[in-house]
C-alpha positions, 0 to 999 in steps of 0.5 A: 875628890876624896877627903882622905887625900890632899888632892883638894890643895891641887884642885883648889889651886888650879880652880882659883888659877883659872878664875883669878882675874875674873874673881879679882875684877868681880870682887875688887874689895870684899870688905864692903860690909861695915861689920866686916871692916869693924871686925878686922879693925878690932882684930888689928887692935888685938894684934897690936896690943899683943906684940910686934910679930907679923900677921899671916893672911891665909887665903889672901886672894887678890890681897885687899884684906892684907892691904887693909891690915897694912893700912891699919899699921899691922905688919902682914903678909899673904899666903894663898894656894893659887899662884895666879892669885899671888901674882895678882896680889903682888901686882896690886900691892907691890909693897906687901909680901905674898907667897904660895902656900897652904894653911895645912902646912905653913912654912914658918917657925914655931911661935912667930906669928902675931895673928892669923886671919883666914877670911872665906878660905877654910871653906875649901878645907875638907873636914878631915884636914881642918884639924891639921890647919888649926894645929898649924895655927896653934904652932905658929902663933905667939902666946896671946895672938888672935885668930879671926876666921870668916866663913859662910854658914847656916843652920845645917852643915853641908857643902857645894861642888862647882865645876864652872865659874865665870865661864871657866871649868873648875873643880872647887868644893865648899864646906859649910860649918856652924860657928859652934863646930868651928869653935869646937875644932879651934878649942881642940887645937888649943886655941881659946874661942873668944867671940862669935858673930853671925850676920844675915845675907845681904841682898842677893846673898844666899847664906849667913856669914859667921866670924869666929875670934879665938886666941892662943893662950898667953 
């Protein structure tokens, strides 16, 4: 896969299609850590304080993050590149909306989102395409709306390429970035970084987790 092409959308989509059921079974709720839940609750409060526009959960997977936001009273819908993941999310959470799409080209009008959440989904976007995704965030957010990103990190950038997971053949690339790198790219896209949190891996984990909160200027 070349960073100069958009092939990563197809390979990411087909890879998650292949592992969707196993992934959802293995990770029925990826919000087991108290800090993760607390940050999502804080994000929900920022969204609510800024206005009634809906939140887009980008890379929504099986839908548990969107369901938690819904439970917090936030209007939310999910977007994922994997049709299989979207189908699983619709089955698990029939009252919510989930759509097939990509964060690099959102099928949404300008200034219509009250917030964007992207938990562990930007890790599959190559460096050369991440500015386009963040530009889409800026375009679609209302003034003052927050963005919350979560991603695996570490002291050095790098990546990983998996060709097998859960016994299925895949072609999935992961890109590791530091919080400072991500915050700088958000700022270049016109979004103001507001906070950065890093937590060490849980038992059995391999990499620290980073959270970057930003907002579109009001």
